[in-house]
Structure formats: structure tokens, C-alpha cells
N, C-alpha and C positions, 0 to 999 in steps of 0.2 A: 477540400472538409478540414477545417480544426479540427485536432485531436487533442484531446487532456488524457495523461495518465498520470492518475492520483493514488498515493500511498495514505492512508489515515489510519492511527491509534497513537496511542502512547506508550512509547519505548520506556518509560520508566516502571511499567508493571507487565514484565515479564514477555509471554506471548500476545499481548496486546498489541506490542509493538511489530506485529509480523509485516502489516501493512506498510509500515514506513520504511522496515528492512527490506522488503523487497521491493520498492522503487527506487531505492536508494541503490540496491544491487542494479538493478534494470539500466537505471542512469550511468551506472560504471561500464556497462559491458555495452551499450548500443548509441549511437549517434542517430540522431532523427533530423528530419526537416525543419525548416523555420513556422511550417503550419502544425507542430507538436511542441506540447506543454509538457514538462516532466515537472511532479509536484509532489513536494512533502506536506501533504495538508493536516499531519498531525491531529490536532483535537480542535480544531479553528473553529468547526459548524459552519453557523450563517457566513460567516467571514469565506467561506469558498462560496457564495452565490455569485459572484462576481465572476470567477473562471468558468464555472458549470455554464452559466449563460452564456460565455461566449465561445462554447466547444459546440462541433456538431456530434462530436464521437467521445466518449466518456468510457474509460478503461479505469475500476477502482479495486487494489487492493487492500484488503482487511480481515482481521481475525473476526470469524464471524461463528457464535454457538449455536452448531447443527445437532448439538446431540451425538455427533459422531465418534471415532476414534479420533485420538489425538494428532495432529498431523494431515488428517486429511483433507482433500482440497472440492471445492466444488465450484462450479463454475455457472455462474445463471446470468440471463440476459433479458434486456428492454425490459416489460412491463414487469417481470419477476422481481428486479432488482429490489424497488421498494417493498415489497413484501419480504424480504429475506432480509434486508437492515433491520427488519422492526421486529424480527422475528421472537428473539429473546435478546433483551439491552443487556450488554455487560457492561459499558461505560455511557456517558453523558454524550461522547461525538456521535455516536449511533444515530442517539435523537435528533441532534443537530446536524446529521448528515441528510436523513430523512425529511426534516424542514428544508435543508437546502436545494434538495430535489421538487418538493410541492412549492417553493418558491420561484425557482426558475420555470416552472409549469406554468404557474400563474402569471407570469411574466410574459408565457408565449413564448420562452427561450428556452426549451426540454431539449435535451441530445437526440438527436434522429437514431442514434445507437448507442446502446450502455450496455457493458458488462460487467460484472462483479465477479472476481476471483479471492475466493473466501477462505482459509484454513481455519478448521480446527484446533481453537488451543486446548492446550493442557494446562498451565497455569495462568491465573491471574492475579494470584496473589501475592507475588515475589516481588513488593517492594523495590526497586531498584536492580531487580535480577533481570539474565538474559534472556533470550530465547531458550526454549525448553530443544534439545534436539530430535523430537519427531518436527516440531515447526520449523527448525532450520533446516531439516531434509527436506522441507515442502517449499523452501522457496527455489530450489531448482525447476520442478517441475509447476511452478506458478509462471514463474518466466518463460517455460517452452508453451506454456496456455496462452499466455499475453502475446508472443510473438506472432503464435497460430490467429489470434484472432484477429492483432492490427495487421496481420497480410491478408488476412482474409477481406478488411475492410480496406485495403489498397492503401495502408501507411509505409512509408517506407523507411525501413529498418538499416543500419550498418555497423557491424560488431566495431567496437573502437579498437584499435592496435593494442596489443600488452603493452606495449612499451609508452603511450601515449598517455602522460603524466597532467599535462598541459591543462585536462578540461577542470571544470570549477566542479568541487563537490558538491553534492544534494545535502549532506547536513557539517556542518561545520563546529568550531569550536570543541574538540574531542567527542561528539557526539554521534559521529560515523559509526558505523557496527563495530568493525576492527578497532577502531582506538577503546570505544567503549568496551569491548571485551575484555582487551589487555587491561584498562581498569578494574574489572573486576575481578581479573585473574592476579593482579598486583594487590589487592584487598584480601582476597583472600591466603595468598602465602603470609602476608603482615600478619594475619589472625592465629594463621598453625603455630603449633606447640614447638 
């Protein structure tokens, strides 16, 4: 079974980046077999069709406005996923991802298993800002939910050795979470009186 683990969202709009940051952290912590693809889907929309149609199982991390307390996770599966992706549009990538699922379905290559791990955002207006504390706190339980789902699906996961620095980062060019946060912290210090 080919599995795609996908994070979608825009890291430049605060909590909108939850999906990308969650998949980035998943990649940093776990090794998988060759039948698993871990992908930062960003805001690519229809460009993701080729990846979705090539998988049998799809797990997606995303910020979803469920109207709940910020940082609340909600996991939906299979036929419920498209409905939740379109419940309340926060950005263009959600419309795009609904279209990706529809296109895969029309092509007859829809994943047989689908799970969405969605996090309720707190702030989507802070251009260039970091994830808010409740959303950062949701990453750990989101990873736990992903591991439980993937294990149920029969996907083999191995924790990376803490000393393993040889793996390819999922995001580069200082867009990874820790470099991005350091950049923001330095900018704050420069503007303080």
C-alpha cells in the first residue's frame, strides 16, 4: 500500500501553517519505508493531484476552522474529509485541495483510506507571524494521532535516532520551523527599544 503523509497550508499566515509544521515535525521524528511519501504540500492546490492519485492511503495535516477552541484537534476519516475541507474556507489552498480530491476521484484513483488531522487555528491574520501557542501545543497530539492512524493502516514507522543529522530536511532555505522562529525572534529583538 502506497501512503502519502501530507501537510498543507501557508507558513506565512501564522496558524495557517499548522499542516506544514506538523508534517515537518513528523518527518524529523520518523523514518518510513519506501512505500511512504512525506510531503510539504504548502498551497500547491491542483499540483498535488499527481501525488494523491498515486497513493492508496492519504493522511493530511491542516488548519481547519471547526469553530472550536484554538488548538483543538479533530480527526475525520474517509468520506467525511471532503466535507470538512470545505466547511469554512480559510484560504485558497482548501478550495484547491477539495478539487484535488475530486480530480483523483474522477480519474478513478481516489485513496482507499483517507484521514484528516485538523487543528482549530487562533490567528490567521498575522502575516509573517509564527504559530500561536495553542496551535504549537497541538502538534504533539497531532503526531500521536498520525502514528496511531498509520499504525492501524499497517504503515511501518521507526523513530529517528536523536543523533541522526544526515536526513534531508523537509523544508530548506531557513523556512523550517526552528530557523523561521529564530528569524522572528531576532526581528523582535531588533525592534525593541
